[in-house]
C-alpha positions as CSV (number, residue, x, y, z in Angstrom):
1,M,39.6,145.4,59.5
2,K,40.7,141.5,61.0
3,P,44.0,140.1,60.2
4,L,43.9,137.8,57.5
5,S,45.2,134.8,59.3
6,T,42.6,135.0,61.8
7,T,39.8,135.0,58.8
8,L,41.4,131.8,57.7
9,L,41.3,129.8,61.2
10,T,37.6,130.9,61.3
11,S,36.7,129.9,58.4
12,A,38.6,126.2,58.9
13,L,36.5,126.2,61.9
14,L,33.6,126.8,60.5
15,A,34.2,124.3,58.0
16,G,35.6,121.6,60.3
17,L,32.2,122.4,62.3
18,A,30.2,121.8,59.0
19,F,31.6,118.5,58.2
20,T,31.6,117.2,61.5
21,A,27.7,117.8,61.5
22,Q,27.5,116.1,58.1
23,A,29.3,113.5,59.1
24,D,26.9,113.3,62.1
25,D,23.8,113.1,60.0
26,L,25.5,110.3,57.6
27,K,26.1,107.8,60.4
28,P,22.6,106.6,60.4
29,V,22.8,106.0,56.8
30,I,26.1,104.2,57.1
31,N,24.9,102.2,59.5
32,A,22.0,101.1,57.8
33,G,23.7,100.5,54.6
34,K,25.9,97.7,56.7
35,E,23.0,96.5,57.6
36,I,21.4,96.2,54.6
37,S,24.8,94.9,53.5
38,K,24.6,92.0,56.4
39,S,21.2,91.0,55.3
40,A,22.0,91.1,51.9
41,A,25.1,88.6,52.7
42,Q,22.4,86.6,54.9
43,S,19.9,86.1,52.2
44,Q,22.4,85.1,49.6
45,E,23.6,82.5,51.7
46,K,20.3,81.4,52.5
47,I,19.4,81.6,48.5
48,N,23.1,79.8,48.2
49,K,21.3,76.8,50.8
50,L,17.9,76.7,49.1
51,T,19.7,76.3,45.7
52,E,22.0,73.8,46.6
53,Q,18.6,71.9,48.6
54,T,17.3,72.2,45.2
55,Q,19.6,70.4,43.5
56,T,19.8,68.1,45.8
57,K,16.4,67.6,46.0
58,L,16.4,67.8,41.6
59,Q,19.4,64.5,41.4
60,Q,16.9,62.9,44.0
61,Y,13.4,63.0,42.2
62,Q,15.6,62.2,38.9
63,T,17.3,59.2,40.5
64,V,13.9,58.0,41.8
65,N,12.3,58.6,38.4
66,K,14.7,56.7,36.9
67,E,14.1,53.6,39.5
68,I,10.2,54.2,38.9
69,D,11.0,53.7,35.3
70,G,12.7,50.0,35.8
71,L,10.4,49.2,38.6
72,N,7.8,49.9,35.5
73,V,9.8,47.8,33.0
74,Y,10.5,44.8,35.6
75,N,6.5,44.8,36.9
76,A,5.4,44.5,32.9
77,Q,8.3,41.8,32.5
78,L,6.3,40.1,35.6
79,Q,3.1,40.3,34.1
80,K,4.0,38.8,31.2
81,Q,5.8,36.2,33.2
82,L,2.8,35.9,35.4
83,Q,0.5,35.2,32.4
84,S,2.8,33.1,30.6
85,Q,2.5,30.7,34.1
86,Y,-1.3,31.4,33.9
87,D,-1.4,30.0,30.3
88,E,0.9,27.3,31.2
89,M,-1.3,26.2,34.2
90,A,-4.4,26.2,32.2
91,S,-2.8,23.8,29.2
92,L,-1.6,21.4,32.4
93,N,-5.0,21.5,33.5
94,L,-6.2,20.8,30.1
95,D,-3.6,18.0,29.6
96,I,-4.5,16.4,33.4
97,D,-7.9,16.1,32.2
98,R,-6.9,14.7,28.9
99,V,-4.6,12.0,30.9
100,S,-7.8,10.9,32.7
101,V,-9.5,10.2,29.5
102,I,-6.5,8.3,28.3
103,E,-6.1,6.2,31.5
104,R,-9.5,5.3,31.3
105,Q,-9.6,3.9,27.5
106,I,-5.8,2.6,27.8
107,T,-6.5,0.4,30.6
108,P,-8.8,-1.9,28.9
109,L,-6.4,-1.6,25.7
110,M,-3.5,-3.2,28.0
111,I,-5.4,-5.9,29.4
112,R,-6.7,-7.0,25.6
113,M,-3.2,-6.7,24.6
114,I,-2.1,-9.2,27.4
115,N,-5.0,-11.5,26.7
116,G,-4.1,-11.4,22.9
117,L,-0.1,-11.6,23.8
118,E,-1.3,-15.1,25.5
119,Q,-3.1,-16.5,23.3
120,F,-0.5,-16.0,20.7
121,V,2.0,-17.7,23.1
122,S,-0.2,-20.4,23.2
123,L,-0.7,-21.1,19.8
124,D,3.3,-20.6,19.1
125,V,6.0,-22.6,18.8
126,P,6.4,-24.0,22.2
127,F,9.9,-22.6,23.0
128,L,11.0,-21.2,26.5
129,P,7.5,-21.9,27.7
130,E,8.1,-21.2,31.6
131,E,9.9,-18.0,30.6
132,R,7.0,-16.8,28.4
133,T,4.6,-17.9,30.8
134,E,5.9,-16.4,33.5
135,R,6.7,-12.8,31.6
136,I,2.7,-12.8,30.7
137,N,1.5,-13.5,34.6
138,G,3.8,-10.5,35.8
139,L,2.1,-8.4,33.1
140,K,-1.4,-9.7,35.0
141,D,-0.1,-8.8,38.1
142,L,1.3,-5.4,37.4
143,M,-1.9,-4.3,36.1
144,D,-3.7,-5.1,39.4
145,R,-1.1,-2.7,41.5
146,A,-2.0,0.6,42.0
147,D,1.4,1.9,43.3
148,V,2.7,1.5,39.5
149,A,2.0,4.7,37.1
150,V,0.1,3.8,33.9
151,S,2.6,4.6,31.8
152,E,5.1,2.2,33.5
153,K,2.8,-0.7,32.8
154,F,2.1,0.4,29.4
155,R,5.9,0.2,28.8
156,R,6.3,-3.0,30.0
157,V,3.6,-4.3,27.7
158,L,5.0,-2.8,25.0
159,E,8.2,-4.5,25.8
160,A,6.8,-7.9,26.1
161,F,5.5,-7.5,22.5
162,Q,8.9,-6.0,21.4
163,V,10.6,-9.5,23.2
164,E,8.3,-11.6,21.5
165,M,9.1,-9.8,18.2
166,G,12.6,-10.5,18.6
167,Y,12.2,-14.2,18.5
168,G,11.4,-14.3,15.1
169,R,14.6,-12.7,14.4
170,S,17.1,-14.8,16.1
171,I,18.8,-18.1,17.0
172,E,19.4,-19.6,20.4
173,A,20.5,-22.6,22.2
174,Y,18.8,-23.6,26.0
175,Q,18.4,-26.9,27.7
176,G,15.0,-28.2,29.2
177,L,13.6,-31.6,30.1
178,I,11.0,-33.4,27.6
179,E,9.7,-37.1,27.5
180,V,11.3,-39.1,24.8
181,N,10.0,-42.3,24.4
182,G,8.3,-42.5,28.1
183,Q,10.9,-41.0,29.5
184,E,12.0,-37.8,30.7
185,R,15.2,-36.3,29.7
186,D,17.6,-33.4,29.5
187,V,17.9,-32.0,25.9
188,D,19.5,-29.4,24.3
189,F,16.8,-27.3,22.4
190,L,17.9,-25.2,19.1
191,R,15.2,-22.4,18.2
192,I,15.8,-20.9,14.3
193,G,13.1,-18.0,14.5
194,R,9.6,-19.2,15.0
195,V,10.7,-21.4,11.7
196,A,12.4,-24.4,13.4
197,L,12.4,-26.0,16.9
198,V,14.5,-29.1,17.7
199,Y,16.3,-30.8,20.0
200,I,19.0,-33.5,20.7
201,T,19.5,-35.5,23.9
202,R,22.9,-34.8,25.7
203,D,24.1,-38.1,24.4
204,G,23.4,-37.4,21.0
205,S,21.7,-40.6,20.3
206,Y,18.0,-39.1,19.7
207,A,17.2,-36.0,18.3
208,G,13.2,-34.2,17.6
209,R,11.4,-31.6,16.1
210,W,8.4,-29.5,16.9
211,D,5.7,-30.6,14.1
212,Q,3.2,-27.0,14.3
213,E,0.8,-28.8,12.5
214,S,-0.3,-31.8,14.6
215,K,0.8,-29.7,17.9
216,S,3.5,-32.6,18.9
217,W,6.8,-33.6,19.1
218,Q,7.9,-35.8,16.1
219,K,11.1,-37.5,16.1
220,A,13.9,-36.2,13.7
221,D,15.8,-38.6,11.1
222,D,19.5,-39.6,12.5
223,E,20.9,-37.4,9.3
224,F,20.0,-33.9,11.2
225,R,21.2,-34.8,14.5
226,M,24.9,-33.7,13.1
227,H,23.1,-30.1,11.7
228,I,21.5,-29.7,14.9
229,T,24.7,-30.0,16.8
230,K,26.2,-27.6,14.3
231,G,23.0,-25.1,14.6
232,L,23.7,-25.4,18.6
233,R,27.3,-24.3,18.2
234,M,26.5,-21.5,16.0
235,A,23.7,-20.3,18.6
236,K,26.4,-20.6,21.4
237,K,28.5,-18.3,19.2
238,Q,31.0,-21.4,19.3
239,L,31.3,-21.6,15.5
240,A,30.8,-19.0,12.7
241,P,27.1,-18.7,10.7
242,D,26.8,-21.5,8.2
243,L,24.3,-23.2,6.3
244,L,22.2,-25.5,8.2
245,V,19.5,-28.2,6.9
246,M,17.0,-28.8,9.2
247,P,13.8,-31.1,9.7
248,I,11.3,-28.7,8.6
249,K,7.8,-29.4,7.4
250,A,7.0,-28.0,4.0
251,A,4.0,-25.7,3.2
252,P,1.2,-27.4,1.5
């Protein structure tokens, strides 16, 4: 029978040899596990990068979608504005056609108005003859000018009518020449609307009145000279408005 210590040593030696053999057998497994762990870590890292890239692409996609939505709204608004401009252009073209028709019609109308105004002045009380004749001749010349718009011509014609209308509501004093007893003399004219047109010589020695019925100048009675002088001062704003007695022929 072997001693106990030798038996234990032998058992320990056998166990050590068995553990060493098992450890050698497990090395490939351990190495494989390490490779798997390393590969898993690398795969996870790739997954993380892909996830991050996916999130970035998603945010970019969402941003682009928002921009597209904004552009769609903007384009729709531009389309409305373009349509509005097209409609306005069509309206302007229609108005241009109408203006052309109006111009063809209004020019003869203005010519008739000027001719009527000229006839009216020739039949009216003969105050400011040079000024009124010059205004009418100016309108005639204006009608022949191609560099003046039709609207401006029409405005000037209407302005001339307004001036003539204003004469009927005003009182005016002006100077001029007139033949008195075969001699041309400087006189002061007094116009009261279209009711009375009288004059008095500068020295106050002679007064006359326009007789619309006979279309001629008539001598005014001496009693009216004071009133004519008073009326002249009123027209020149040198005297407050007051009652005047004028040599007016009574209506039949």
